[in-house]
C-alpha positions in Angstrom: 75.6 -140.2 76.0 73.1 -143.1 76.4 73.9 -146.3 74.7 72.1 -146.5 71.4 72.1 -150.4 71.4 68.7 -150.2 72.9 67.3 -149.0 69.6 68.6 -152.0 68.0 67.5 -154.3 70.7 63.9 -153.4 70.1 64.2 -154.5 66.5 66.0 -157.7 67.5 62.9 -158.8 69.5 60.7 -158.5 66.4 60.1 -161.8 64.6 61.4 -160.4 61.4 64.3 -158.5 63.0 67.4 -158.4 60.8 69.8 -156.3 62.9 71.8 -158.6 65.1 73.6 -157.9 68.4 76.9 -157.7 66.7 75.6 -155.2 64.2 74.1 -153.2 67.1 77.5 -153.1 68.9 79.2 -152.1 65.7 76.8 -149.3 65.0 77.1 -148.0 68.7 80.7 -147.6 68.1 80.0 -145.8 64.8 77.6 -143.6 66.6 80.0 -142.7 69.4 82.7 -140.1 69.1 85.7 -141.6 67.2 88.8 -140.3 65.6 89.5 -140.3 61.9 92.8 -142.2 62.6 92.9 -146.0 62.7 92.2 -147.5 66.1 90.1 -150.3 67.6 86.9 -148.3 67.3 87.6 -148.0 63.5 88.0 -151.8 63.4 84.7 -152.3 65.2 83.0 -149.8 62.9 84.4 -151.6 59.9 83.1 -154.9 61.2 79.7 -153.5 61.6 79.7 -152.2 58.1 80.9 -155.5 56.7 78.1 -157.3 58.6 75.5 -155.0 57.1 77.0 -155.7 53.7 76.9 -159.4 54.3 73.2 -159.2 55.3 72.3 -157.1 52.2 74.3 -159.4 49.9 72.5 -162.5 51.2 69.2 -160.9 50.7 70.1 -159.6 47.3 71.2 -163.1 46.2 67.8 -164.5 47.0 66.1 -161.3 45.7 64.5 -160.8 49.1 63.8 -157.2 48.5 61.3 -157.1 51.4 64.1 -157.7 53.8 66.3 -155.0 52.2 63.5 -152.6 52.4 63.0 -153.2 56.1 66.6 -152.8 56.8 66.7 -149.5 54.9 63.7 -148.2 56.6 65.3 -148.9 60.0 68.5 -147.2 59.0 66.7 -144.1 57.6 64.0 -143.5 60.1 66.0 -144.2 63.3 69.5 -143.2 62.3 69.7 -141.0 59.2 67.0 -138.7 60.4 68.0 -138.9 64.1 68.4 -135.7 66.1 71.8 -137.0 67.3 74.6 -136.1 65.0 76.5 -139.3 65.5 73.5 -141.3 64.9 73.1 -139.6 61.6 76.8 -140.3 60.8 76.3 -144.0 61.6 73.1 -144.1 59.4 75.0 -142.5 56.4 77.8 -145.1 56.8 75.3 -147.9 56.9 73.4 -146.6 53.8 76.7 -146.4 51.9 77.5 -150.0 52.9 74.0 -151.2 51.8 74.5 -149.5 48.4 77.8 -151.2 48.0 76.4 -154.5 48.9 73.5 -154.2 46.4 75.8 -153.7 43.5 73.8 -153.5 40.3 70.4 -153.9 42.2 70.9 -150.6 43.9 68.9 -148.9 41.1 65.8 -150.6 42.6 66.4 -149.1 46.1 67.9 -145.7 45.2 64.5 -143.9 45.9 65.1 -145.0 49.6 68.8 -144.4 49.8 69.2 -141.0 48.1 66.7 -138.7 50.0 68.1 -139.1 53.5 71.7 -138.5 52.2 70.5 -135.5 50.4 68.8 -134.1 53.7 72.2 -134.5 55.5 73.9 -132.2 52.9 72.4 -129.2 54.7 73.0 -130.5 58.3 74.4 -127.9 60.7 77.1 -130.4 61.8 80.1 -130.3 59.5 80.8 -134.0 60.3 77.4 -134.9 59.1 77.9 -133.0 55.9 81.2 -134.7 55.4 79.8 -138.2 55.8 76.9 -137.2 53.5 79.5 -136.5 50.8 81.3 -139.8 51.5 78.1 -141.7 51.4 76.8 -140.1 48.2 80.2 -140.8 46.7 80.0 -144.5 47.4 76.4 -144.7 46.2 77.4 -142.9 43.0 80.2 -145.2 42.3 77.9 -148.2 42.4 74.7 -146.7 40.8 76.6 -144.6 38.1 74.0 -143.5 35.5 70.9 -144.4 37.6 71.9 -141.6 40.1 71.2 -139.0 37.5 67.5 -139.1 38.4 68.5 -137.0 41.4 71.0 -134.9 39.6 69.1 -131.6 40.2 69.1 -132.3 44.0 72.7 -133.4 44.1 73.8 -130.4 42.0 72.0 -127.9 44.1 73.6 -129.5 47.3 77.1 -129.4 45.7 76.5 -125.7 44.8 76.1 -124.9 48.5 78.8 -127.3 49.7 81.4 -125.7 47.3 81.3 -122.6 49.4 81.3 -124.4 52.8 83.6 -122.9 55.5 84.8 -126.3 56.7 87.7 -127.5 54.7 87.1 -131.2 55.1 83.5 -130.7 53.8 84.8 -128.8 50.7 87.3 -131.6 50.0 84.6 -134.2 50.2 82.3 -132.2 48.0 85.1 -131.9 45.5 85.4 -135.6 45.3 81.8 -136.1 44.9 81.7 -133.3 42.2 84.5 -135.1 40.2 82.4 -138.3 40.3 79.3 -136.5 39.2 81.0 -135.0 36.2 82.4 -138.3 35.2 78.9 -139.9 35.5 77.3 -137.1 33.5 80.0 -137.4 30.8 79.4 -141.1 30.4 75.7 -141.5 31.0 74.0 -138.2 30.5 72.8 -139.0 26.9 71.9 -142.7 27.6 68.4 -143.7 28.3 67.1 -147.2 29.2 63.3 -147.5 28.5 62.8 -150.5 30.8 64.3 -148.8 33.8 61.0 -147.0 34.9 59.1 -150.2 34.4 61.4 -152.0 36.7 61.0 -149.4 39.4 57.3 -149.8 39.2 57.4 -153.6 39.6 59.7 -153.3 42.6 58.1 -150.4 44.4 57.5 -151.9 47.8 55.9 -148.9 49.5 53.3 -148.4 46.8 54.6 -144.8 46.2 55.1 -143.2 42.8 58.4 -144.0 41.1 59.0 -140.3 40.4 61.8 -138.8 42.3 59.4 -136.1 43.5 57.6 -138.8 45.6 60.8 -140.3 46.8 61.1 -138.0 49.6 57.7 -138.9 51.1 59.5 -141.0 53.7 61.5 -138.1 54.8 58.6 -135.8 54.9 56.5 -138.2 57.0 59.1 -138.8 59.7 58.6 -136.7 62.8 62.3 -136.2 63.4 63.1 -135.2 59.8 65.7 -132.4 60.0 65.9 -131.2 56.4 64.0 -133.1 53.8 65.4 -133.0 50.3 64.0 -130.2 48.1 61.9 -131.0 45.0 63.9 -129.1 42.3 61.8 -130.0 39.3 59.6 -127.5 37.4 55.8 -128.2 37.2 55.1 -130.8 34.6 58.7 -131.8 34.0 58.0 -135.5 34.4 56.5 -135.3 30.9 59.6 -134.0 29.3 61.3 -136.4 27.0 60.9 -139.8 28.8 60.2 -138.8 32.5 62.7 -138.6 35.3 64.6 -141.8 34.7 67.7 -140.2 33.2 69.5 -137.0 33.0 67.3 -134.3 31.5 68.7 -131.0 30.4 65.5 -129.1 30.1 64.7 -130.0 33.8 68.2 -128.9 34.9 68.2 -125.5 33.2 65.7 -123.8 35.6 68.0 -124.8 38.4 71.1 -123.5 36.7 69.3 -120.3 35.9 68.5 -119.8 39.5 71.9 -120.6 40.9 73.8 -118.7 38.2 73.3 -115.5 40.3 75.5 -116.6 43.2 77.8 -113.9 44.4 80.8 -115.7 46.0 83.8 -116.7 44.0 84.0 -120.5 44.8 80.3 -120.9 44.0 80.8 -119.1 40.6 83.8 -121.2 39.7 81.9 -124.3 40.5 79.0 -123.3 38.2 81.4 -122.3 35.3 83.2 -125.6 35.5 80.0 -127.5 35.3 78.8 -125.4 32.4 82.1 -126.3 30.6 81.6 -130.0 31.2 78.0 -130.0 30.0 78.9 -128.0 26.9 81.7 -130.5 26.1 79.0 -133.4 25.7 77.9 -133.0 22.0 74.6 -134.7 22.3 73.3 -132.6 25.1 73.3 -129.4 23.0 73.6 -127.0 25.9 74.0 -124.2 23.3 70.2 -124.2 22.8 69.7 -123.1 26.3 72.5 -120.5 26.4 70.1 -117.5 26.8 68.9 -118.8 30.1 72.3 -118.4 31.9 74.2 -116.1 29.5 73.4 -113.1 31.7 75.1 -114.6 34.7 78.2 -115.6 32.8 78.7 -111.9 31.7 78.4 -110.8 35.3 81.2 -113.2 36.2 83.5 -111.3 33.8 83.7 -108.5 36.2 84.4 -110.7 39.3 87.3 -109.7 41.4 88.7 -113.2 41.4 91.0 -113.8 38.4 90.2 -117.5 38.4 86.5 -116.9 37.9 87.1 -114.3 35.1 89.6 -116.7 33.3 87.3 -119.7 33.5 84.3 -117.6 32.3 86.2 -116.2 29.3 87.2 -119.8 28.4 83.6 -120.9 28.5 82.3 -118.0 26.6 85.0 -118.5 23.9 83.9 -122.2 23.5 80.3 -121.1 23.1 81.3 -118.6 20.5 83.2 -121.1 18.5 80.3 -123.5 18.7 77.9 -120.9 17.5 80.1 -120.4 14.5 80.3 -124.1 13.7 76.6 -124.6 14.1 75.7 -121.8 11.8 78.3 -123.0 9.3 76.8 -126.6 9.4 73.2 -125.3 9.0 74.2 -123.2 6.1 75.7 -126.2 4.4 72.9 -128.7 5.3 69.9 -126.5 5.9 67.7 -126.5 9.0 66.7 -129.7 10.6 62.9 -130.4 10.8 61.1 -131.9 13.8 57.6 -133.4 13.8 55.6 -132.5 16.9 53.6 -135.2 18.7 50.0 -135.3 17.5 50.6 -132.8 14.8 51.0 -133.2 11.1 52.9 -130.0 10.4 56.6 -130.0 10.2 58.5 -127.6 12.5 62.0 -126.3 11.3 64.8 -126.0 13.7 65.7 -122.7 12.3 67.8 -119.8 13.7 65.2 -117.3 12.7 63.5 -115.3 15.4 60.1 -116.1 13.7 60.5 -119.8 14.0 60.9 -122.3 16.8 62.3 -120.7 20.0 63.5 -122.4 23.1 61.3 -122.5 26.2 62.1 -124.3 29.3 58.6 -123.7 30.8 56.4 -125.2 28.2 58.6 -127.1 25.7 57.2 -129.0 22.8 56.4 -132.6 23.4 58.6 -134.6 21.0 57.8 -138.1 20.1 60.0 -140.4 22.2 61.4 -143.4 20.6 64.1 -145.8 21.6 67.5 -146.0 19.9 66.3 -148.6 17.2 63.2 -146.7 16.4 65.2 -143.4 16.1 67.7 -145.0 13.9 65.1 -146.4 11.6 63.1 -143.3 11.4 66.2 -141.2 10.6 67.2 -143.8 8.0 63.7 -143.7 6.4 63.6 -140.0 6.5 67.0 -139.7 4.9 65.9 -142.2 2.2 62.5 -140.3 1.5 64.1 -136.8 1.4 67.4 -137.8 -0.1 69.2 -135.9 2.7 72.5 -136.3 4.3 73.1 -138.1 7.6 72.7 -136.1 10.9 75.6 -133.7 11.7 76.3 -132.4 15.1 74.8 -129.0 15.4 72.3 -129.6 12.6 69.3 -129.5 14.9 70.4 -126.9 17.3 68.2 -123.7 17.7 70.0 -120.6 18.6 67.8 -117.7 20.0 69.9 -114.8 18.8 67.0 -112.4 19.8 67.2 -113.3 23.6 70.9 -113.3 23.6 71.1 -109.9 21.9 68.9 -108.3 24.5 71.0 -109.7 27.1 74.4 -108.5 25.4 73.1 -105.0 24.8 73.2 -103.9 28.4 76.8 -105.1 28.7 77.9 -103.0 25.7 77.9 -100.0 28.1 79.4 -101.8 31.0 82.1 -100.1 33.0 84.2 -103.2 33.0 86.5 -103.2 29.9 86.7 -107.0 29.6 82.8 -107.4 29.8 82.4 -104.6 27.3 84.9 -106.0 24.8 83.5 -109.5 25.1 80.0 -108.3 24.5 81.1 -106.4 21.4 82.8 -109.5 20.1 79.6 -111.5 20.4 77.4 -108.8 18.8 79.9 -108.6 15.9 79.7 -112.3 15.4 75.8 -112.2 15.6 75.6 -109.6 12.9 77.8 -111.5 10.7 76.0 -114.9 11.2 72.3 -114.0 12.0 72.0 -111.0 9.7 68.3 -110.6 9.2 67.5 -111.8 12.7 69.4 -108.9 14.1 67.5 -106.3 12.2 64.7 -105.8 14.8 67.4 -105.0 17.4 69.0 -102.1 15.4 67.6 -99.3 17.6 68.7 -101.2 20.7 72.2 -101.9 19.4 72.7 -98.4 18.1 71.9 -96.8 21.5 74.6 -99.0 23.0 77.3 -99.1 20.2 77.4 -95.4 19.1 78.2 -93.9 22.5 81.4 -96.2 22.7 82.8 -95.1 19.3 85.0 -92.6 21.1 86.1 -95.0 23.9 89.5 -94.3 25.4 90.6 -97.9 25.0 91.8 -98.7 21.5 90.7 -102.3 21.6 87.1 -101.4 22.6 86.9 -98.5 20.2 88.1 -100.7 17.3 85.4 -103.4 18.2 82.7 -100.7 18.4 83.7 -99.3 15.1 83.6 -102.9 13.6 80.2 -103.5 15.1 78.8 -100.2 13.9 80.2 -100.8 10.4 78.8 -104.3 10.2 75.3 -103.2 11.4 75.4 -100.2 9.0 76.3 -102.6 6.1 73.5 -105.0 7.2 70.9 -102.4 7.1 72.2 -100.8 3.9 72.2 -104.1 2.0 68.9 -105.4 3.4 65.8 -105.3 1.2 62.4 -106.5 2.1 61.0 -109.3 0.0 58.4 -108.0 -2.5 55.9 -110.8 -1.6 56.0 -110.0 2.2 55.3 -106.4 2.5 53.8 -106.7 6.1 56.8 -108.6 7.6 59.3 -105.8 7.9 61.6 -106.6 10.8 63.4 -103.2 10.6 61.7 -100.6 12.7 62.6 -97.3 11.0 60.6 -95.1 13.4 62.4 -96.4 16.5 65.8 -96.2 14.8 65.3 -92.6 13.8 64.1 -91.8 17.3 67.2 -93.4 18.8 69.5 -91.5 16.4 67.8 -88.1 17.2 68.5 -88.7 20.9 72.2 -89.3 20.2 72.5 -85.8 18.8 72.7 -84.7 22.4 75.6 -87.0 23.2 78.7 -85.3 24.5 81.1 -87.3 22.2 81.8 -86.1 18.8 82.2 -89.5 17.2 78.9 -90.5 18.5 77.2 -87.4 16.9 79.1 -88.0 13.6 78.0 -91.8 13.7 74.3 -90.9 14.3 74.4 -88.4 11.3 75.9 -90.9 9.1 73.2 -93.4 10.0 70.5 -90.7 9.2 72.2 -89.9 5.9 72.0 -93.6 4.9 68.4 -94.1 6.1 67.2 -90.9 4.4 68.8 -92.0 1.2 67.2 -95.4 1.4 63.8 -94.4 3.0 63.4 -90.6 2.5 59.6 -90.5 3.1 59.7 -92.8 6.1 62.5 -90.9 7.7 60.8 -87.5 7.3 57.4 -88.9 8.4 58.8 -90.8 11.4 59.9 -87.7 13.4 58.5 -84.2 12.6 61.2 -82.5 14.8 64.1 -83.9 12.8 64.5 -80.7 10.7 64.7 -78.4 13.8 67.1 -80.8 15.4 69.4 -80.7 12.4 69.3 -76.9 12.3 70.2 -76.8 16.0 73.1 -79.1 15.4 74.6 -76.5 13.1 75.8 -74.7 16.3 77.9 -77.8 17.2 81.5 -77.0 18.1 82.8 -79.9 15.9 83.3 -79.0 12.2 82.9 -82.7 11.3 79.4 -82.8 13.0 78.5 -79.6 11.1 79.6 -81.1 7.8 77.6 -84.3 8.2 74.6 -82.3 9.4 74.9 -80.0 6.3 75.1 -83.1 4.1 71.9 -84.4 5.6 70.1 -81.1 5.4 71.2 -80.7 1.7 70.1 -84.3 1.0 66.7 -83.7 2.6 66.3 -80.5 0.6 67.5 -82.0 -2.7 64.8 -84.8 -2.5 62.1 -82.3 -1.4 60.0 -79.9 -3.3 60.7 -76.1 -3.8 58.5 -75.2 -0.8 60.6 -77.3 1.6 63.8 -75.9 0.0 62.7 -72.3 0.6 61.6 -73.2 4.2 65.1 -74.5 4.8 66.8 -71.3 3.5 64.5 -69.2 5.6 65.1 -71.3 8.8 68.9 -71.1 8.1 68.9 -67.3 7.9 66.7 -67.2 11.0 69.2 -69.3 12.7 72.0 -66.9 11.7 69.8 -64.0 12.8 69.4 -65.5 16.3 73.0 -66.7 16.6 75.3 -64.1 15.2 78.3 -65.8 16.6 77.5 -68.9 14.5 77.3 -66.6 11.4 80.8 -65.2 12.3 82.5 -68.5 13.1 80.6 -71.0 11.0 78.7 -69.1 8.5 81.2 -69.6 5.6 81.7 -73.3 6.4 77.9 -74.0 6.5 77.2 -72.2 3.2 80.2 -73.7 1.4 79.2 -77.2 2.5 75.7 -76.6 1.3 77.0 -75.5 -2.1 78.8 -78.8 -2.4 75.5 -80.7 -2.1 72.9 -78.3 -3.5 72.8 -76.1 -6.6 74.8 -73.0 -5.6 72.9 -70.7 -7.9 69.6 -71.9 -6.6 70.8 -71.2 -3.0 72.0 -67.8 -3.8 68.8 -66.8 -5.7 66.9 -68.0 -2.6 69.1 -66.2 -0.3 68.7 -63.0 -2.4 65.0 -63.1 -2.5 64.8 -63.5 1.3 67.4 -60.9 2.2 65.8 -58.3 -0.2 62.8 -58.2 2.2 64.9 -58.5 5.3 63.8 -56.0 8.0 66.9 -56.4 10.1 69.2 -54.2 8.1 72.3 -54.8 10.1 71.9 -58.6 9.7 71.3 -58.2 6.0 74.5 -56.1 5.6 76.5 -58.8 7.4 74.9 -61.7 5.6 75.4 -60.1 2.2 79.1 -59.5 3.1 79.5 -63.2 4.0 77.7 -64.4 0.8 79.8 -62.1 -1.4 83.1 -63.2 0.1 82.2 -66.8 -0.5 81.0 -66.0 -4.0 84.3 -64.3 -4.9 86.7 -66.9 -3.2 85.0 -70.3 -2.9 86.2 -72.9 -5.5 82.7 -74.5 -5.1 81.2 -71.5 -7.0 83.5 -71.5 -10.0 80.6 -72.2 -12.4 78.6 -69.4 -10.8 81.4 -66.9 -11.3 81.8 -67.9 -14.9 78.1 -67.4 -15.5 78.3 -63.9 -13.8 81.1 -62.8 -16.1 78.8 -63.6 -19.0 76.0 -61.2 -18.3 75.4 -60.8 -22.1 73.5 -64.0 -21.8 70.1 -64.4 -20.5 71.1 -66.6 -17.6 74.0 -64.4 -16.6 71.9 -61.4 -16.7 69.0 -62.8 -14.6 71.5 -64.1 -12.0 73.2 -60.7 -11.8 69.9 -58.9 -11.3 68.7 -61.3 -8.7 71.9 -61.0 -6.6 72.2 -57.2 -7.2 68.9 -56.3 -5.5 69.9 -57.9 -2.3 73.5 -57.0 -2.5 72.5 -53.4 -2.3 72.4 -53.8 1.5 76.3 -53.7 1.4 77.9 -51.0 -0.9 81.2 -52.7 -1.2 79.6 -56.1 -1.9 77.5 -54.7 -4.7 80.4 -52.8 -6.0 82.6 -56.0 -6.1 79.7 -57.9 -7.8 79.9 -55.4 -10.6 83.7 -55.8 -10.9 83.3 -59.6 -10.9 80.6 -59.3 -13.6 82.7 -56.7 -15.5 80.0 -54.1 -15.4 82.6 -51.4 -15.0 80.5 -48.5 -16.2 77.7 -49.2 -13.7 80.4 -49.8 -11.0 81.8 -46.3 -11.7 78.3 -44.9 -11.3 78.0 -46.6 -7.9 81.4 -45.1 -6.9 79.9 -41.7 -7.6 77.1 -42.5 -5.2 79.6 -43.5 -2.5 80.3 -39.9 -1.9 76.8 -39.5 -0.5 77.2 -42.4 2.0 78.4 -42.3 5.5 81.9 -43.8 5.5 82.2 -46.0 8.5 85.1 -48.0 9.9 83.3 -51.2 8.7 83.0 -49.6 5.2 86.8 -48.9 5.1 87.6 -52.4 6.4 85.6 -54.0 3.6 87.3 -51.7 1.1 90.6 -52.8 2.4 89.6 -56.4 1.9 88.4 -55.6 -1.7 91.9 -54.4 -2.5 93.4 -57.6 -1.3 90.9 -59.6 -3.3 91.8 -57.5 -6.4 95.4 -59.0 -6.0 94.1 -62.5 -5.8 93.9 -64.9 -8.9 90.1 -64.4 -9.0 90.5 -60.9 -10.5 93.4 -61.9 -12.8 91.3 -61.0 -15.9 90.5 -57.6 -14.3 94.2 -56.8 -13.9 94.9 -57.8 -17.5 92.1 -55.6 -18.7 94.1 -52.6 -17.3 96.3 -53.1 -20.4 93.5 -52.0 -22.6 92.5 -48.5 -21.1 90.8 -47.6 -24.4 88.5 -50.6 -24.2 87.9 -50.4 -20.4 88.1 -46.8 -19.3 85.6 -47.1 -16.6 87.7 -49.7 -14.9 90.3 -47.1 -14.3 87.7 -44.7 -12.7 86.5 -47.5 -10.5 90.1 -48.3 -9.2 91.0 -44.8 -8.7 87.8 -44.2 -6.9 88.7 -47.0 -4.4 92.1 -45.3 -4.1 90.4 -42.0 -3.2 88.2 -43.7 -0.6 91.1 -45.3 1.3 93.2 -43.6 3.8 96.9 -43.9 3.2 97.2 -47.4 4.5 99.0 -50.5 3.2 96.0 -51.2 1.0 96.3 -47.7 -0.4 100.0 -48.3 -1.2 99.2 -51.7 -2.8 96.6 -50.4 -5.2 98.6 -47.2 -5.9 101.5 -49.2 -6.9 99.3 -51.4 -9.1 97.9 -48.4 -10.9 101.4 -46.7 -11.2 102.7 -49.8 -12.9 100.4 -49.2 -16.0 100.1 -45.4 -15.6 102.4 -44.5 -18.4 100.6 -46.9 -20.7 97.3 -45.3 -19.9 98.7 -41.9 -20.5 100.2 -43.0 -23.9 96.6 -44.1 -24.9 95.0 -41.0 -23.6 97.4 -38.6 -25.6 96.6 -38.2 -29.3 99.6 -39.0 -31.7 101.5 -36.1 -33.4 100.4 -36.5 -37.0 98.4 -34.5 -39.7 94.9 -33.7 -39.1 93.6 -35.9 -41.8 95.2 -39.0 -40.1 93.9 -38.3 -36.6 91.3 -40.8 -35.3 88.6 -40.1 -32.9 88.9 -41.7 -29.5 85.8 -43.7 -28.9 83.5 -42.5 -26.2 81.8 -45.0 -23.8 78.0 -44.7 -23.7 76.5 -43.5 -20.5 74.4 -45.8 -18.5 72.0 -43.1 -18.0 71.3 -42.1 -21.5 72.2 -45.4 -23.1 73.4 -43.5 -26.3 76.8 -43.0 -27.7 78.3 -39.5 -28.4 79.6 -40.8 -31.7 78.5 -43.4 -34.1 82.0 -44.8 -34.1 81.9 -45.5 -30.4 82.8 -49.0 -29.4 80.1 -51.1 -27.7 80.6 -51.4 -23.9 80.0 -54.3 -21.7 77.1 -52.6 -20.0 75.3 -51.7 -23.3 75.6 -55.2 -24.6 74.1 -56.9 -21.7 70.7 -58.8 -22.0 67.9 -56.3 -21.0 69.5 -55.2 -17.7 67.8 -51.9 -16.7 70.8 -50.2 -15.1 68.9 -47.1 -14.1 66.4 -49.1 -12.1 69.2 -51.0 -10.4 70.9 -47.8 -9.4 67.8 -46.3 -8.1 67.1 -49.5 -6.1 70.6 -49.1 -4.6 69.9 -45.6 -3.6 66.6 -46.6 -2.1 68.1 -49.4 0.1 71.0 -47.1 1.3 68.3 -44.5 2.2 66.7 -47.1 4.4 70.0 -47.8 6.1 70.7 -44.1 6.6 67.3 -43.7 8.3 67.9 -46.7 10.5 71.3 -45.3 11.6 69.8 -42.0 12.4 67.1 -43.7 14.5 69.7 -45.5 16.5 71.8 -42.3 17.0 68.6 -40.5 18.3 68.0 -43.4 20.7 71.6 -43.2 21.9 71.6 -39.5 22.2 68.3 -39.6 24.4 70.0 -42.3 26.5 73.1 -40.1 27.1 70.9 -37.3 28.4 70.1 -39.4 31.4 73.8 -40.0 32.1 75.8 -37.5 34.3 77.8 -35.0 32.5 81.2 -36.3 33.7 80.4 -39.9 32.7 79.0 -38.8 29.3 82.3 -36.8 28.6 84.3 -39.7 29.6 82.3 -42.0 27.2 82.5 -39.5 24.4 86.4 -39.2 24.9 86.7 -43.0 24.7 84.4 -43.3 21.6 85.2 -42.6 17.9 82.7 -40.0 16.9 83.8 -39.5 13.4 85.6 -41.6 10.8 88.6 -39.3 10.2 92.1 -40.3 9.2 93.4 -39.2 12.6 91.0 -41.4 14.5 91.5 -44.3 12.3 95.2 -44.2 12.7 94.8 -44.9 16.4 92.2 -47.6 16.2 92.5 -51.2 15.5 89.9 -53.9 14.6 91.3 -57.2 15.8 88.0 -59.1 15.2 88.6 -58.9 11.5 92.4 -59.2 11.7 92.9 -55.7 10.1 94.9 -53.3 12.1 94.0 -49.8 11.2 97.5 -48.7 11.9 98.0 -49.8 8.3 95.8 -46.8 7.5 98.4 -44.4 8.9 99.5 -41.7 6.6 102.6 -42.9 4.6 105.0 -40.8 2.6 105.6 -41.5 -1.1 108.4 -44.0 -1.8 111.9 -42.3 -1.8 113.0 -41.2 -5.2 109.5 -41.0 -6.5 108.2 -37.9 -8.2 105.4 -36.5 -6.2 104.3 -34.2 -9.0 103.1 -37.3 -10.8 100.3 -37.6 -8.1 99.3 -34.0 -8.5 98.9 -34.4 -12.2 96.7 -37.3 -11.7 
């Protein structure tokens, strides 16, 4: 390596040379390879540094800034930017010695000292990077707050050095990092208004005093390796006093850019700095939280536990600070700022419609010094009779931007990230309230899908968030004097909820239906007008496998129908029956549940009348038979229809008679259903006439199964009054005919035995009433004869009135003819099906046809029923096997009957 003293010798020959031979020899030792351990070379290097310090101190004592400026130019141009690594090391040590010698005057020359050190932070030689950290550390210890002009550049360099592969460089960067944190904590909020003027007076190079222009020397040098970057946004020099102090709005864009670092040391470095800056109250970092909140939530899923722990602590501090700020502003009201060159007053409100934070084009606030600020605040306090400034009083929190950021992390696969986002959203809903209303669709699309999360903590947080948002929307009401400023978008909300109908989780579907129930109750017209497909979607949801979903869906459908006109109600009934027609399995499995739930929310009589009108015109006779059977079973057994059954038992009244007639005409599709309707309405005489007609019908297996069920229902509490009426055979003679008719229809099954035992228990009482007493002819009384439903006349004027004759204008003959007409249609339909099946069998080989016929049940005979079972209805036809009379029982009694 050539001796570098020649470089210094050339300056010694100059008239104004200030680098002596002794300094040159010392620097030559500095520039040569040396060990970090103490030796003679270290002593010589120390002597050279002390000599430079002495020269600078002498010049500083006489305020000879021209001499200091020449020395710095020599060190920077020929050493700090040299292509030789050791030369750069020597230049860095010399710059540090110069800064130490200048003392308090270092502020004047920082624009010369800082840029070359910054350029060495990115040097490819690890020793140069280490000495750059050491030099900046020494400069910072002397300059303290003045170094904050280059905070962005230093911070950017430290961000990279924190991930350096060389351990010595990382250690040096950590020392510098600690110093910078101390300086920022002490001086970040301090501003000296005369500092920039001093820089302008002492600018020896004629350059601008802006830090952006401080790097001109580095850029102009031909051997410049890595000139310091300009890390200031455009126009940042106009923000609150220029670049003469630490400026948070100028730092945020850099933080926003660096927050997306991917390595763990770099992330930990940024989190620690955020924690430090947030701990300085007057900086109010909370106002800029949306700029880097996204990066912090990314850190929560980092594989390094130190990064996750530090990030959770920082986010916890921000959450506490948000709560404190909102509490302060609720107590004292929002602080108001007066913009420069404007007369209007701008409130620092937390509402989305008011002032929001923008780091690109911030408002230009009037800059005053400490005394002016104090006097202005004092005068303002006196004028407005307000309290003194409280920390957090003037902070603007942009809940809108943060909510948009948090929403995407609500569905994060990382549990810690998801739980943290839910806690933040919960707090925002509680604190911001109306400011969160515009984000209801966005939040619902993220919260409802996690209501069924497998982790209890997350599921509980999601339920709380959903409940809080639900309550917020439910309690919110738009101001009457602001009809055009509605922050709640009901159209988007309904659209989001409709999409959630397709979610695979039951809790999500139930939650979306609960939301629609609330919204329709609050805004019925808006909900129905917002989405024309909502009705069809609700009908499809009836096929859901979850009973809870079906119940909520039925509640909503009933609520919609209840608030709509008759036309909409009829349309709903028609669509419901069409759904049952298409999906027979839904009718079998959920038909009873659906109808009973609707009866809870709607008028059951109105529903049944509507069903009756539709089914009377139904062309699908098989479906009509099945539907009437389902409706009839619900009518007889469901507790929701108690009032309707009570009205049917009173067919003497107009309402009861009209209801009975409306149901009867459609119930004729099912013989057992219309027969049980007559028993329920106590129209026993007409029921006995129907029983006579049953002899002309084709007795199918389904017919016998329904008859078996009817016998079981006769033993239920619903027909208690009917069983008690068996004790009055003279008053209800047709009731006996009806029950004995059922007995004759049934094969000797368990139902046959049950009904026979019931009738045998009162048989002697009936015989006693039927036999005239042994007395004189003058004392005999005539047994009253019941009037016939066909003639409507009594055979004796002393006959007691029957229930049928006392009814309100019911035309029994017409009803009976209608029953025969409907059953004739069914008979023709069955014949057409049989003809079609016979024609199909003719195309089948004879052997296959014989096999099919041997496996089928051609006729409903007792022998065939005894060997058949119907598991789908839970009734085993083995119960219909012929049974012997009970032992010890007189069989002649059955023959007498």
